[in-house]
C-alpha positions in Angstrom: 0.0 0.0 0.0 2.9 2.4 0.7 4.2 1.9 -2.8 0.9 3.0 -4.3 0.9 6.1 -2.2 4.5 6.9 -3.2 3.7 6.3 -6.9 0.7 8.5 -6.7 2.7 11.3 -5.0 5.5 11.0 -7.7 2.9 11.1 -10.5 1.2 14.1 -9.0 4.5 15.9 -8.6 5.4 15.2 -12.2 2.1 16.4 -13.6 2.2 19.6 -11.6 5.8 20.3 -12.7 5.0 19.6 -16.3 1.4 20.8 -16.6 2.1 22.9 -19.6 3.6 20.1 -21.5 0.8 17.7 -20.5 -1.7 20.2 -21.8 0.1 20.3 -25.1 -0.2 16.6 -25.7 -3.4 15.7 -23.8 -5.9 17.8 -25.7 -6.9 17.1 -29.3 -5.6 20.1 -31.0 -4.4 20.8 -34.5 -0.7 20.9 -35.4 -1.0 24.7 -35.9 -2.5 25.2 -32.4 0.2 23.0 -30.8 2.9 24.9 -32.7 1.4 28.2 -31.5 1.5 27.0 -27.9 5.1 25.6 -28.3 6.6 28.8 -29.7 5.1 30.9 -26.9 7.3 28.8 -24.5 10.5 29.4 -26.4 12.7 32.5 -26.3 14.7 33.5 -29.3 15.0 31.1 -32.2 12.8 28.0 -32.7 13.8 24.9 -34.7 11.8 22.0 -35.9 13.5 19.8 -33.4 12.5 22.2 -30.6 8.9 21.8 -31.7 9.2 18.1 -32.0 10.5 17.9 -28.4 7.7 20.1 -27.1 5.0 18.3 -29.2 6.0 14.7 -29.4 2.6 13.8 -30.8 3.3 15.6 -34.0 5.1 14.2 -37.0 7.9 16.2 -38.7 5.7 16.7 -41.8 2.9 18.1 -39.6 5.4 20.4 -37.9 6.7 21.5 -41.3 3.2 22.3 -42.6 2.3 24.3 -39.5 5.6 26.2 -39.7 5.1 27.0 -43.4 1.6 28.3 -42.6 3.0 30.6 -39.9 5.8 31.8 -42.2 3.2 32.6 -44.9 1.0 34.5 -42.3 4.0 36.5 -41.2 4.1 35.1 -37.7 7.5 33.4 -38.1 10.5 34.5 -40.0 12.7 31.9 -41.6 16.4 32.3 -41.0 19.3 30.3 -42.5 18.9 27.3 -44.8 19.3 23.5 -44.8 20.3 22.1 -41.4 20.9 25.5 -40.0 17.3 26.7 -40.6 15.6 28.2 -37.6 12.6 30.5 -37.1 12.1 33.7 -35.2 8.8 34.8 -33.8 7.7 38.1 -35.3 6.0 40.5 -33.0 
């Protein structure tokens, strides 16, 4: 019984510490919405791998499509090329 109480306390602590990440992956949201939430949590530049880490439920192609849409809308600015590509949030 003590193990169950300990496990519950550990799970509760983890969820409280990571509630923003849990929200990102627990609700059924579009890739665009998940990307929008993820870039709000990053300062400076954002890469596809940053988004993939913050939104593990998204495929790379979904991330690329959402990023492309934000670039087209003027919300993100593409910097660099190839493997050095990153994006900057435009205010």
